[in-house]
C-alpha positions in Angstrom: 101.8 75.4 189.2 98.2 74.3 189.5 95.9 72.4 187.2 92.3 72.7 186.2 90.1 70.2 184.6 89.1 70.8 181.0 86.4 69.1 179.1 88.4 65.9 178.6 91.9 64.6 178.4 94.6 66.0 180.6 94.3 68.8 183.1 95.5 72.1 181.9 98.5 73.6 183.6 98.0 77.1 185.1 101.4 78.9 185.0 102.4 81.1 187.9 103.3 84.2 185.8 104.7 86.2 188.7 107.3 83.5 189.4 107.9 82.9 185.7 108.6 86.6 185.2 111.0 86.8 188.1 112.9 83.7 186.9 113.2 85.2 183.4 114.5 88.5 184.9 117.4 86.6 186.6 118.2 84.8 183.3 117.2 81.2 184.3 117.1 78.8 181.3 113.7 77.5 180.1 114.5 74.1 181.5 115.4 75.6 184.9 112.2 77.6 185.0 110.1 74.6 184.0 111.8 72.6 186.8 111.1 75.2 189.4 107.5 75.5 188.3 107.2 71.7 188.5 106.4 71.1 184.9 108.0 70.0 181.7 109.6 72.6 179.4 107.3 71.5 176.5 104.3 71.9 178.8 105.4 75.5 179.7 105.9 76.3 176.0 102.4 75.0 175.1 100.9 77.0 178.0 102.6 80.2 176.8 101.4 79.6 173.2 97.8 79.0 174.5 97.6 81.8 177.0 100.0 84.5 175.9 100.1 83.7 172.1 103.9 83.8 172.3 106.6 81.1 172.1 108.8 80.7 175.1 111.8 82.5 173.5 109.5 85.4 172.6 108.1 85.6 176.1 111.6 85.2 177.6 113.0 88.0 175.5 110.3 90.4 176.7 110.7 89.5 180.3 114.4 89.2 180.7 115.0 92.8 179.6 114.3 94.1 183.1 116.9 91.7 184.5 119.5 93.1 182.0 118.7 96.7 183.1 119.1 95.8 186.8 122.4 94.1 186.1 123.7 97.2 184.1 122.5 99.5 186.9 124.4 97.5 189.5 127.5 97.3 187.3 127.5 101.1 186.9 127.0 101.5 190.7 130.1 99.3 191.4 132.1 101.0 188.6 131.5 104.5 190.1 
């Protein structure tokens, strides 16, 4: 997480989307993800709305699908 100075008020949080996507893929909760990124969950939600035009649950649903596929792949491998 980094910040950048806006015109006034608080500094805007810049989300590390690579880390966020990886954490979504391994099914971390929103609170866990925010904690790892060093920000508040509400701050993460607001940044996603501002930058991605998605709520956290919408973004999470898109990104955790790859984690589900990996899990199923590993389960099939163990079952066979």
